C-alpha positions in Angstrom: 81.4 39.3 86.3 83.9 36.1 87.0 83.3 33.3 88.7 85.8 34.2 92.0 84.1 38.0 91.7 80.3 36.0 91.9 81.7 33.9 95.0 83.2 36.7 96.6 79.8 38.8 95.9 77.8 36.1 97.0 79.9 36.0 100.3 79.5 39.8 101.2 76.0 39.9 100.2 75.4 37.1 103.4 78.0 39.0 105.2 76.2 42.1 105.2 72.6 40.7 105.9 74.2 38.4 108.6 76.1 41.8 110.7 72.9 43.5 109.4 75.3 46.2 107.7 73.5 48.2 105.5 76.1 49.9 104.3 77.9 46.4 103.2 75.0 45.7 101.4 74.6 49.1 99.5 78.6 48.5 98.6 78.1 45.4 97.1 75.4 46.1 95.0 76.7 49.2 93.7 79.6 47.2 92.4 78.0 45.7 90.1 73.8 47.0 88.8 73.4 44.5 86.2 73.1 40.9 88.1 70.1 40.2 87.3 70.4 37.6 84.3 73.4 35.6 86.5 70.9 35.5 89.4 68.3 33.7 87.5 70.9 31.3 86.2 72.3 30.8 89.8 68.4 30.1 91.0 68.1 27.2 88.0 71.8 26.2 89.3 70.0 25.7 92.8 67.7 23.2 91.6 70.4 21.2 90.8 72.0 21.8 94.1 69.0 20.7 96.1 68.7 17.5 94.5 72.2 16.8 94.8 71.8 17.4 98.1 68.5 16.1 98.8 69.1 12.9 97.1 72.0 12.1 98.4 70.4 12.3 101.7 68.1 10.2 101.2 70.6 7.4 99.2 73.1 7.2 102.1 70.0 7.1 105.0 68.2 4.2 102.9 71.1 2.0 102.5 72.3 2.3 106.1 68.9 1.9 107.6 69.2 -1.6 105.7 72.4 -2.4 107.0 71.1 -1.3 110.5 68.4 -3.7 110.7 70.6 -6.5 109.4 73.4 -6.0 111.8 70.9 -5.4 114.5 68.9 -8.7 113.9 73.2 -10.6 113.6 72.5 -11.8 110.3 75.4 -12.4 108.2 77.6 -9.8 106.7 76.7 -11.3 102.7 73.1 -10.0 103.4 74.1 -6.4 104.1 75.4 -5.9 100.8 72.9 -8.2 98.8 69.7 -6.0 100.3 72.0 -2.8 100.6 73.3 -2.9 96.6 69.5 -4.0 95.6 68.1 -1.2 97.8 70.2 1.2 96.5 69.5 0.2 92.5 65.8 0.1 93.0 65.2 3.4 95.5 67.6 5.4 93.0 66.0 4.9 90.0 62.0 5.3 92.0 64.1 8.7 93.6 65.0 9.7 90.0 62.1 8.6 87.8 60.0 10.3 90.5 62.0 13.9 90.7 61.6 13.4 86.9 58.0 13.2 86.7 57.0 15.4 89.7 59.0 18.3 88.3 57.4 17.8 84.5 54.2 17.5 85.7 54.6 20.9 87.4 56.2 22.6 84.8 53.2 21.1 82.3 50.9 22.8 84.5 52.2 25.9 84.9 52.7 26.0 81.1 48.9 25.4 80.6 48.0 27.9 83.3 50.6 30.4 81.8 49.1 29.9 78.3 45.5 30.1 79.9 46.2 33.6 81.6 47.8 34.7 78.3 44.4 33.8 76.6 42.4 35.7 78.8 44.7 38.7 79.0 44.4 38.7 75.2 40.7 38.2 75.0 39.8 40.3 78.3 42.3 42.8 79.2 40.5 45.5 81.3 39.0 42.0 83.3 42.8 40.6 84.1 43.5 44.8 84.9 40.9 44.9 87.4 41.5 41.3 88.9 45.0 42.6 89.7 44.2 45.6 91.2 41.7 43.6 93.4 44.5 41.4 94.4 47.0 44.0 94.8 44.4 46.0 97.1 43.9 43.1 99.3 47.8 43.0 99.9 47.3 46.3 101.8 48.0 48.6 98.5 45.5 51.2 98.0 43.3 51.8 95.1 45.4 54.6 93.5 48.6 52.8 93.7 47.2 49.7 92.8 46.1 51.4 89.4 49.3 52.8 88.9 51.1 49.7 89.1 48.8 47.3 87.5 48.2 49.9 84.4 51.7 50.6 84.1 53.0 46.8 84.2 49.6 45.9 81.5 52.1 47.9 79.1 54.2 45.3 79.1 52.5 42.0 78.7 55.2 39.5 79.7 55.7 41.4 83.0 52.2 41.7 83.8 51.8 37.6 82.9 54.5 36.9 85.7 52.8 39.1 88.3 49.2 37.3 87.1 51.1 33.8 87.5 52.2 34.7 91.3 49.4 36.7 92.6 46.4 34.6 91.1 48.4 30.9 91.0 51.4 31.5 93.5 54.1 30.3 90.5 57.4 31.8 90.0 58.1 33.0 86.8 58.7 29.8 84.4 62.2 29.2 84.2 63.2 28.4 80.7 66.9 27.1 81.9 64.9 23.9 84.0 65.6 20.7 82.6 63.0 17.4 84.5 65.0 14.5 82.7 68.8 16.3 83.9 67.5 17.0 87.1 65.8 13.4 87.6 69.6 12.2 86.5 71.3 14.4 89.1 68.6 12.9 91.4 69.8 9.0 90.6 73.1 9.6 90.1 73.5 11.5 93.9 71.7 9.0 95.3 73.6 6.0 94.0 77.0 8.1 94.9 76.0 9.1 98.6 74.0 5.7 99.0 77.4 3.5 98.3 79.0 4.9 101.2 77.8 2.7 104.0 78.3 -0.1 101.4 82.0 0.6 100.7 83.5 -0.8 104.2 81.3 -3.8 103.4 82.8 -4.5 100.2 86.1 -3.6 101.2 86.1 -5.7 104.0 86.9 -8.5 102.2 90.2 -6.9 101.3 91.0 -6.6 104.6 93.0 -8.6 107.1 90.3 -8.4 109.9 87.3 -10.8 108.7 85.3 -11.6 105.8 81.3 -11.5 104.9 81.2 -14.8 107.0 81.9 -13.0 110.4 83.8 -15.8 111.8 87.2 -14.9 112.3 86.8 -12.6 115.6 85.1 -9.5 116.2 84.0 -7.3 112.5 85.2 -4.0 112.0 82.7 -3.5 109.0 79.8 -2.4 111.2 81.5 0.4 113.0 83.6 1.7 110.2 80.6 2.1 108.4 79.0 4.2 111.3 81.5 6.4 111.2 81.5 6.9 107.3 78.2 7.3 107.0 78.0 10.0 109.6 81.0 11.9 108.2 79.4 12.3 105.2 76.1 13.3 106.5 78.0 16.1 108.3 79.6 17.1 105.0 76.2 17.0 103.1 74.3 19.3 106.1 77.5 21.5 106.0 76.8 22.4 102.3 73.0 22.4 103.0 73.7 25.0 105.5 75.6 27.5 102.8 72.5 28.0 101.0 69.7 28.0 103.8 72.1 30.7 105.9 72.6 28.1 109.1 75.8 27.8 110.7 77.5 25.0 109.1 78.3 23.1 112.3 74.7 23.1 113.7 73.7 21.8 110.4 76.0 19.5 109.8 75.2 17.8 113.5 71.7 18.3 112.9 71.8 15.8 109.7 73.9 13.7 111.0 71.7 13.5 114.2 69.0 12.9 111.9 70.1 9.9 110.4 71.6 8.3 113.4 67.6 8.5 114.9 66.3 6.7 111.7 69.3 4.5 111.8 69.0 3.4 115.6 65.0 2.7 115.2 66.5 0.3 112.2 68.8 -1.5 114.4 66.6 -1.6 117.4 63.5 -2.9 114.9 66.0 -5.8 113.2 67.5 -6.4 117.1 63.4 -6.7 118.3 62.3 -9.0 115.5 65.4 -11.5 115.3 64.9 -11.8 119.3 61.2 -13.0 118.8 61.9 -15.1 115.6 64.9 -16.7 117.8 62.3 -17.5 120.3 59.8 -18.6 118.4 62.5 -21.2 117.3 63.4 -19.5 114.0 67.2 -19.8 113.6 67.5 -19.2 110.0 65.5 -17.3 107.3 64.6 -19.2 105.0 66.3 -20.4 101.7 
């Protein structure tokens, strides 16, 4: 199946679900019976898409809240660039490394449990079969049907092990394509790319006519333009996220933008309140 056919099939599958059209769903599935391997590959790709989206959301919001706190405190715009970049790089490394460690730990734990379950199946197959039968009975399946299901799948050890991992431990089948290092790198790069958006306006403001970082040549447009750029980027990320959550794209875009705006508004207010308090206390500047 070509990429174009795959994309078209996905659109039709979602359309049949949204319209509750069983006939369309059957027609789509009948066009290609052998899509299991392709679906598994798409699930693996989905892990990286999730890292891109959530890494990007963390990056842009984390950077912009720093800018908002500086603007709320009426500090020199150069601080926004210095602290924004410092926060961007530090948090990106932390996020990427954390994603790598988390994915690695999860995979190692799952592999350990898989090896244990495999050993138990080899040393005590009847005991594992009876355990799985009891688990299925707990899901409302009759004893007779549970016996048929489990004793049939027990003839195929790999399938049986996948079932054991799911019903006993809640693990999905092991994904051989999963690469924790790549997942961490994707999170790091996404965090950096999207986190750079709020800072770009401040960087470019030194090249544009309205004013430089020092803030002495009239009203500075850097912060309003940074707000606009950040809001639009958040909406784009929200719209992309909707594709994988079966949510209406505009609703997801607006909600994502509003959540980011709420976090940034709080940071702006905190910066303003702290700056006001320090000024009342006679602290005009931050110490060098």
